[in-house]
Backbone as a ProteinNet text record, in pm:
[ID]
protein_1_A
[PRIMARY]
MDLLIELAAAKALRKKIPGKTAKEFIKRLEAIADDPFSGHRNVETIKGVKNGFRLRIGDWRAVYHVDVESQKIVVTDVKSRGDIYKRF
[TERTIARY]
140.9	3	-31.5	-152.2	-203	-207.3	-178.9	-183.1	-310.4	-403.3	-521.8	-510.3	-531.2	-534.1	-674.1	-739.2	-873.3	-881.1	-998.1	-1015.5	-960.7	-987.6	-934.9	-786.6	-719.3	-574.4	-522.6	-583.9	-535.4	-542.1	-656	-669.5	-561.6	-532.9	-429.4	-290.3	-262.3	-134.6	-121.9	-241.7	-235.8	-236.7	-315.1	-340.5	-278.7	-263.5	-215.4	-72.4	-16.3	117.2	215.6	333.4	423.8	464.9	492.1	514.3	622.2	732.4	846.2	806.4	738.8	693.5	589	492.2	391.6	456.7	563.1	623.9	694.4	749.7	817.2	719.7	602.2	497.5	460	437.6	399.6	510.8	632.2	749.7	767.6	743.9	756.7	639.9	520.1	399.4	405.2	462.7	478.9	584.5	684.8	782.7	721.6	637.8	566.9	474.8	406.9	316.3	388.6	522	595.7	623.5	640.1	664.8	621.8	485.9	426.4	469.3	518.1	544.4	695.1	778.2	917.4	943.5	1062.3	1088.6	1113.8	1011	1026.9	1059.5	1141	1180.7	1054	1046.5	943.3	795.4	781.7	647.5	629	513.7	475.8	334.4	306	167.1	91.8	-45.7	-139.6	-208.7	-196.9	-254.6	-405.6	-459.6	-610.8	-676.7	-591.4	-634.4	-567.8	-655.2	-591.7	-520.4	-392.8	-310.8	-310.9	-326.2	-313.8	-178.4	-130.6	3.5	2.4	112.1	131.4	269.8	278.1	411.1	443.6	555.7	592.6	693.3	664.2	763.6	761.8	863	860.1	751.2	673.1	555.9	424	440	318.2	308.8	187.1	159.2	60.1	89.3	-4.5	-59.2	-184.2	-242.9	-297	-259.9	-299.2	-321.8	-393.7	-412.7	-389.6	-342.1	-309	-426	-482.8	-590.1	-528.5	-497.2	-419.9	-506.2	-637.2	-721.7	-730.4	-751	-771	-633.2	-519.2	-392.3	-384.8	-443.7	-440.5	-391.3	-330.7	-286.8	-375.7	-454.6	-540.1	-496.3	-465.2	-423.3	-552.8	-583.9	-705.6	-692.1	-579.4	-571	-418.1	-395.5	-262.3	-284.7	-232	-250.4	-123.4	-126.5	-13.7	-22.9	85.6	94.1	-6.6	-39.3	-135.7	-278	-307.7	-450.1	-477.9	-379.8	-394.5	-452.7	-413.6	-456.6	-582	-653.4	-776.2	-891.5	-875.6	-985.4	-970.7	-860.7	-834.7	-866.8
-698.6	-665.2	-757.7	-772.6	-847.3	-764.1	-818.3	-748	-797.8	-700.1	-732.7	-649.3	-724	-658	-671.8	-549	-547.4	-599.6	-636.4	-696.4	-616.7	-489.7	-402.2	-401.1	-396.9	-397.3	-530.1	-639.3	-775.9	-793.5	-753.3	-764.6	-690.2	-571.6	-491.9	-558.4	-617.1	-677.1	-810.2	-875	-994.2	-964.1	-859.6	-842.8	-725	-614.7	-489.7	-458	-493.4	-458.9	-573.7	-535.1	-632	-724.5	-849.2	-951.8	-919.3	-870	-835.2	-723.2	-627	-514.1	-557.9	-644.9	-692.9	-777	-854.7	-933.1	-839.4	-731	-626.8	-558.8	-527.9	-470.6	-563.2	-689.7	-781.9	-791.6	-804.6	-810	-687.9	-568.9	-443.6	-427	-461.9	-447.1	-545	-658.2	-754.1	-694.1	-631.3	-573.1	-457.4	-378.3	-269.3	-325.1	-437.9	-492.7	-535	-578.8	-613.7	-500.1	-376.8	-262.7	-136.5	-107.9	-5.6	137.3	168	306.9	341.8	245.8	283.2	343.2	405.2	473.1	383.3	354.2	263.7	353.3	301	365.8	388.1	503.1	534.5	521.6	547.7	552.3	690.6	744.9	882	880	969.4	981.3	1052.2	1028.6	1090.6	1194.6	1319.9	1427.5	1421.1	1439.2	1437.3	1300.7	1199	1057.1	1011.2	983.5	939.6	801.1	794.2	677.2	621.7	709.9	677.4	694.3	600.8	602.9	554.5	589.6	542.1	487.5	383.7	310.9	333.2	385.6	409.7	307.6	242.8	154.7	192.1	253.2	296.8	394.5	365.7	455.8	407.8	313.7	252.7	297.1	302.1	342.6	246.6	217.6	137.8	228	237.1	320.4	227.9	254.9	164.3	255.7	196.6	264.1	165.3	216.6	124.7	145.5	38.5	31.6	-18.2	73.7	38.8	-42.4	-13.8	-85.6	-236.4	-265.3	-408.9	-471.4	-389.9	-441.6	-492.3	-416.1	-452.9	-341.1	-377.5	-287.8	-324.7	-235.2	-255.9	-186.2	-257.5	-204.8	-182.1	-61.9	-29.3	-25.3	20	31.5	31	-15.2	-10.6	31.4	144.3	203	274.2	331.2	408.4	541.6	609.5	742.7	837.9	835.3	938.1	912.7	781.8	752.4	740.8	711.5	674.6	797.7	914.8	1027.1	1090.3	1047	1108.7	1093.5	1001.5	984.7	1064.3	1128.5	1206.9	1351.8
1293.5	1244.4	1122.8	1107.9	985.1	871.8	755.8	627.8	546.6	519	442.9	311.5	202.2	68.8	17.5	-5.6	-53.4	-198	-238.5	-369	-493.4	-488	-606.3	-608.7	-493.3	-481.8	-525	-479.2	-514.8	-669.8	-730.6	-876.4	-949.9	-899.6	-966.8	-958.8	-841.3	-819.2	-911.4	-938.1	-1021.1	-1168.6	-1210.3	-1352.9	-1409.8	-1350.9	-1409.2	-1390.7	-1282.1	-1246	-1290	-1347.4	-1391.7	-1270.6	-1294.6	-1194.6	-1099.2	-1147.9	-1053	-958.3	-1015.4	-931.1	-824.3	-872.5	-778.6	-665.9	-693.3	-592.8	-492.2	-544.3	-463.9	-366.7	-429.2	-339	-220	-252.5	-144.4	-41.8	-84.2	4.5	91.2	34	111.6	204.2	156.8	246.4	365.2	348.7	460.1	555.2	508.7	598	670.3	609.5	671.3	779.2	750.1	856.5	982.3	967.9	1082.3	1176.3	1121.1	1196.7	1124.8	1130.1	1043.4	1062.4	1181.9	1203.9	1209.1	1168.2	1159.2	1022.4	996.4	875.9	761.4	684.8	565.1	443.4	359.3	232.8	148.2	78.9	-13.5	40.2	170.1	227.6	280.4	243	297	348.4	439.2	485.5	379	381.2	297.2	373.8	341.9	412.9	404.9	523.5	533.5	555.3	559	586.7	715.5	816.4	945.3	923.6	962.5	952.6	809.4	708.1	569.1	514.8	429.1	376.2	230.2	167.9	30.2	18.7	-57	-83	-234.3	-267.5	-400.6	-449.1	-555.3	-629.5	-780.7	-824.6	-965.3	-986.6	-1093.8	-1131.8	-1066.5	-974.6	-913.2	-763.7	-717.7	-576.3	-511.4	-383.9	-307.3	-195.9	-172.9	-72.2	33.1	164.6	271.2	392.2	489.5	620.5	728.3	839.8	960.6	1056.6	1093.8	1192	1319.2	1407.7	1529	1625.4	1637.2	1727.7	1687.3	1567.4	1524.5	1478.1	1485.1	1451.7	1306.7	1217.9	1069	988.6	875.5	770.9	652.2	601.8	497.9	369.7	267.8	140.9	58.4	23.8	-45	-195.2	-244.7	-388.6	-430.1	-555.2	-615.3	-757.5	-791.2	-928.5	-970.4	-1090.5	-1142.6	-1072.1	-1075.6	-1006.6	-1052.8	-1187.1	-1235.1	-1193.7	-1157.8	-1124.2	-974.5	-895.3	-758.9	-673.5	-706.4	-616.4	-661.2	-761	-807.1	-709.4	-618	-524.8	-396.8	-384.3	-254.5	-279.4
[MASK]
++++++++++++++++++++++++++++++++++++++++++++++++++++++++++++++++++++++++++++++++++++++++

């Protein structure tokens, strides 16, 4: 599957998140894109969001959804754990 990172998530990965953690997010998201529905570490579904998931690395969370029809994984946001769930 293709991995798409929306603008807000890309900005967070470049500017807000420490470099080592940002690189780990990219590495893990690329691994998830290779096989999105296998059991990945620190990935959980988001209740109430169809094919919505979150990836946890330390105190940071990445929210993404899997679009099966277009074969894409779309990362919508990357924020700290206290801020990421405010929109759900």
